[in-house]
N, C-alpha and C positions, 0 to 999 in steps of 0.2 A: 504493500500500500504506500501511497505517496504522502507528502506532507499535508497537514490540515492547517491552513493559513488564515488568520484574521488580518485583513489588509485595511488599514485606516487611511483614507484619502478624503479629507474634508472637501477638497476640490477635485472632482473627477467628472468630466463632462465631454462626451465625444462630439458635441456640436459647438463647443466654444473653442477658444484659442488660449495660448499662453499656459499658465499653470494648470487650469482645469483640463486642458487637452493632454498635458504631460501626465497628470494624475491618472486620467483614463487610459492612456496608452500603456503606461507601466502596469496598471492593473490587468488590462486585457492580455498583455504579453505574458505576464507571470501566470495568469490563470490558464492560458493555453499550455504553457510549459508544465505546470503542476498537474493539471487534469489529465494530460497525456500519460502521466506516470501513475494514474490512479488516485491522485490526491484531490483536494478541493481548496478553493480560495473564496472566502466570503468578504465582500466589500462593505465597508461602513463609510457612508458619505453624508453630505448635507442634503436636506430635503429639496433644495432648489434644483438638484440634479436628477430627481426621480423620473420626471417625464422623459428626459433624453435617454436615460438608462433603459427604460422600458421600451422606447422606440428602437433601441439597439438590440432588443431581444432578451434582456435580463429580467428575471422574475423576482419581484420584491418578496422578501422573506426567505427565499431559497438561495438566490445569487447575491442579493445585496440587502442592506438595511439602510433606510433613509432616516436620519436624525433631524428633528425639527427644532432648530434654535433661532428661527427667524425673528422671534420677539426681541432678541438682543442683536442678532447679526444684521438685521435690516437697518435699524437706526445707526449702528456703528458704521455700516457701509455709507449711509447718507452723510454722516459726519466726515468721513474720509473724502467724499466728493466735494464737500464744502471747503475743506482745508486745502484741497488741490485746485480749487476754483473751477472744477469741471473741465479742465483743459488737458487732461492726460499727462500731468506732470506730478512731481513730488512723490515718486514711487516709494521711497523709504518711509515717508509719513503715512502713506496708505497702508503699508505693511504693518507699521507700528500700531495704527489705530485698529485695523482689522484683527490684530492679535489679541485685542481686548476680549473678543467674543470666543476665542478658541478654547480657553479653559472650561467654559460651560459645555462646549461640544464634547470634550473628552470626559467630562463628568457624567454626561448622559450615556456616552459609550460604555463607560465602566459600569454604570447602573444596569445596563442591559446585558453586557457580556462578561462582567467581572465574575459572577458565579460560574459561568462556563469555563473561563480561563483557569480559575482556581481548581475546577474539577478535572482539568486535563483535556478539555474538549478540543483545544488547539495546540499544535506543536510549536508554533511561532506566531508572534504578533509583530506586524510590520507597519510602521507609520511612514507613509510616502509623502503626504502633504500635511501641513505647510512645508515648503522647501527651505524656508529661512532657518539658518542655524541659531537664530536668536530667540526662537519661540520654544519654551520648555514643554515637556510632555510628562505630566504627572503619572501617566500609566506605566512609564518605564520602571519606576520603583515598585509599583504594585505587581507588575509582571515578574520582576526579579524575585520578589518575595514569594510568588506563586511557583517559582521554578520554571517559568516559560520564557524562552529567549525573546528579547525585544530588539528588533532591528530598526534603525533610524535612518531615513534618507531615501534618495540622495538629497543632501543638503547643498545649497548654493546661495550665493549672494554676497553683498557687502564688499564687492571689489572696490578698493580705494579709488577716488577720483585722481587721475594723473596730474602731476604738477603742470601749471600753466593753463588749466581749464576751469579756474574758479568762476569766470564769467559764465561759462556754460552751466556750471553747477548751480549758480544763483538763478539763471534763466529757467533751469529745470525745477527750481524751488526745492532743492535738496538740502534744506537747512538742517534737518535732523541728522543727515549723514555725518556732520561734523562731530556728533556725539555717539555715533553708532558703536564705536569700539568699547564703550562702557558696558554694553549688553553682555559681553563675554565674561564680565566680572560678576554677573548675577549668580548667586548660589543655585537658583533653580535651573539655569542653563547648564552649569557645570555638573549638577546632580543628574540631570537627564542623560548626559553623555557618560557619566560614571556608571549609571545603571543599565545602559544599553549594551547588548552583547556584541553588536557590530554597528559601525557608523559608516554609511555610504556617503562619499563626498563627491560633489559634481565638478569640483575644480581644485587645482593645487592651492589656490589662495584659501579656499575654505578649509582644506586639510591643515594649512598652517595656523588656522585659528582654533583648531581643536586643542584642548589642553595637552601638554606634552605627555602627561601620564596616561592619557587615553588614546594617544596616536597609534599605538600598535593595533587598535581595533579598526582603524580606518581602511576602507576599500575604495579605490578611485573608480568612479562610475559616473561619467557625464550624464546629466539627466535627459539630454536631448538625443533623439534617434529619428529614423525615418521608416516609413512603411516601405516594404520591398517593391511595391508598385511604382515608387518614385525612382527606382534605380533604372535609368535608361541611358547607359553609356553610349556616346555618339561614335559610331564606327566611321561615318563619312567625314571627309575633310571639310573644314569650315571654308566659307567663301574667302577667296583671296582678294576680292575687290569689294568696293562699297565700304561704308563706314563700319567700324568696329562697334558692335552692339553691347552696351554695358547696362545691366539691370541693377537697380537698387531696390530692395524690398524691406520695408520697415516703417515704424511710426516716424513721422516727421517732427522729431524733437531734437534739441541741441546735441545730445551726446551720440546720436546715431551717425553724425558726420556727413549728411547729404550735402551740406553747404561746402565742406572741404572737397568732396568728390567733384562738385560742379566747378569749383575754382581750379582744381588740378586739371580737369578735362577741357577747360575753356579754350586754350590755344588749339587743341586738336579738333574741337568742334568747329572753330572758325575756319580751320583748314579743310573742313569737310571729311575728316578722317574718323570721327567718333559721333555716336548717338547715345544719349543717356535716357533710359526709361525709368522714371521714378514711380514706384508702386507703393502706395500707402497714403495716409492722411494724418493730420495732426496740427498742433498750434503753429508750426513753422511754415506751413504751406504758403501763406501770403508772403512771408519773408523770402522764401526760395523763389517764388515767381518774380518778385522784385529783383532778386539777385540775378536771375536770368536776363532781365531787361537791362540792369546796370552793366552786366558783362557784355552786352551786345550780342547775345546768343539767340539763334532762331528757335522759336517754339514750334514743335511739330505735333501733328495729331497722333494720339495713341492708338493708331490703327495697325493691327498686326497683319492685315491682309494685303497691304500695299508695300511696294518697294521701300526699304528704309531710307530716310533722308537724315543727314547730319543735323543735330539739334538736340533739344530737350523735350521730352514728352511727359506730362503729368497724367498718370492713370487714375489717381485717387485710390480709395479703398476698393479692393477686389476680393471676391470669394476665392477660396483655395484653388478651385479648378481653373479660374482665370489667371491666378498667380502662376500656376504651373505652366500655362500657355506662354506667358511672358518669359519665364525663366528658360524654357526649352528652346525658345527662339533667340536667346542671348548668346554672346560669345564669352562673356565674363560677368561675374557678379562683383559689383563695386560696393563694398560694405565697410567703410572705415570707422566703425563705431569705436569709441574710446572707453566705453565702460559697459561691456556686454557680458552678462553672467554665463549664458549658455551658447547662443548662436545657432538656433534651430535652422534658420534660413541658409546658413552657411552649409550645413549638412545636406539640406534639400538640393541646393545647387550642385554640390559635389556629386550627389547621387545621380544627377542627370548628366554628368560629364561636363558641367560648367565650372571651371576653376574660379575660386574666389580671390579677390584682391582685398586684403584686410590689414588692419593695424595689429602688430604683434603684441597684443595685451589681452589679458583675461581670457574669457571663453574661446573666442575665435582663434586666438594665438595658440591654444592647446589643441585645437582640432585640425589645424592646417600645418603642414610641413613643407619643406622645399620641393618635394616631389608632387604635392597635391594642390598647390596654390601659390600665391604670391603675397609676401608679407613685407610691410615697411615698419621700421622701428617706431615705437611710441616716442613722442617728443612734444614740442610746442605745436600750436596750430600751423604756424608758418613752415616748420620743418616737415610736418606730415604732408602738407600740400606739395611741398617741393619733392619729397621722396615718392609720393603718389605719381606725380608727373614724370619723374625719372623712370619709374616702373612701367608707366604707360608707354613711354618712348621705346623701351626695350621690347615690350610686347608687340607694339606696332611694327617694329623692325623684324620680328620673327613670329608671325602669326601662327606658324605651324606648331609652336610650342604649346599652344592652347589645346591641341589634340592630345599630345603626350600627357600634359598635366591633367586634362579632364579625364582621360582614361584611368590614370593612377588614382585620381580622386574617387571615381565611381567604384573602383576595386576596393579601396580602403573602406568606404562606407559599407559595401556589401559584406566585408569581412568583420568589421568592428562596430558599426553604428546602426544596425537594424534593431527594432524592438525585440526581435527574437534573440539577437546576440545579447542584449541587455538582460533578457529573462534568464538566459543560461548563466550569466554572471551572477544574478541574484540567487538562482538555484544553488550555485556553488557556495554562496554565503550561508544559505540555509543549511547546507551540508556541514559547514564548518562550525556553526553554532549549535546545531541539533545533534550532530553525530549520525551515524547510520541508523535508519529506522528498521525495526524488526518487522518482517513480513508477517501478516496475520495478526497485527497488533489489535 
């Protein structure tokens, strides 16, 4: 018989993006892995995810349990939106405010499942979300007392703002990030890690924030991955003529770096050698449109069915199917984010054989190497723009390198960064904390 897993993912929704989609994807992959071995995985999540889970074919009570804490979660969420002024900024503040509702969620989880955990109903309890390493989990101590391993993570976040980007930090309303380091001194956070049997870390930075005495428990496991259907390595050679097609996909906020990408590409756009497709929306869109005018760059229609013209196209927000269409038609992903925890879009582009051009910092810097993409060093805004331009010049001089790099990128994703690969890695963690299970248990 396989493992019996109680998987806690307060955010798990197949129809949303960001953390809820990560929570769902990890659960679904682990469930497939464990069920194939005769085990079971029961998901505990927030009631707001119930309808989407049922539409995905899960049965409430058998496959998942929905915990209703909306009486506190809803006003807390509204407060977070007021504090970020409804503009998609201030992520650290949002996380801190939303964390106020989480202890009540875990309290209700323990009220429902605590007796079963103490009775040995589950072999392992795994908290997947929240992903933040600053949010404690009181259940870790209770599970340890019950003799049931508690697995935490993957944890990620808190990447320091690089020097020279204080203006972007303020524009992003990341005032609370100046004090975030104090979270790791909280006894409740340190106690959670001490009581966990294993701690999955989504980045090397997060690993460095785990107390030294608990670091032997850490397992490096980036939280992002891709569905195998996204893996479409391009066998054909790319066009040798026409403008190089660069896609940017992400929220239009200061730290994502779309403004740096436009400035670096501006000389090549004027020469008719480059087109930039910006996919996404956000508070910076008007500024970026003005930047295009100030740089004297042509705006082009976001039409994928016509011959590409050099310029800049604003696609706005697109559903995932349309994002995939833009990416698969691109030659290069331009994504110079200077504070990215995960970098899911980087993996999605790599899966389709589209090499990424990124800043070598935080999440993307750990996902991309010299064989699978192009990296420029972190530095000041001016130095990043300069090195992006230099990288673009080299790429334009040898466009055949995009084929080699894209093929290597797709191969690496297929090997290491599918959800199935993540599930196998998590299964190995269960093996290490549970020990071999006796058949016929």
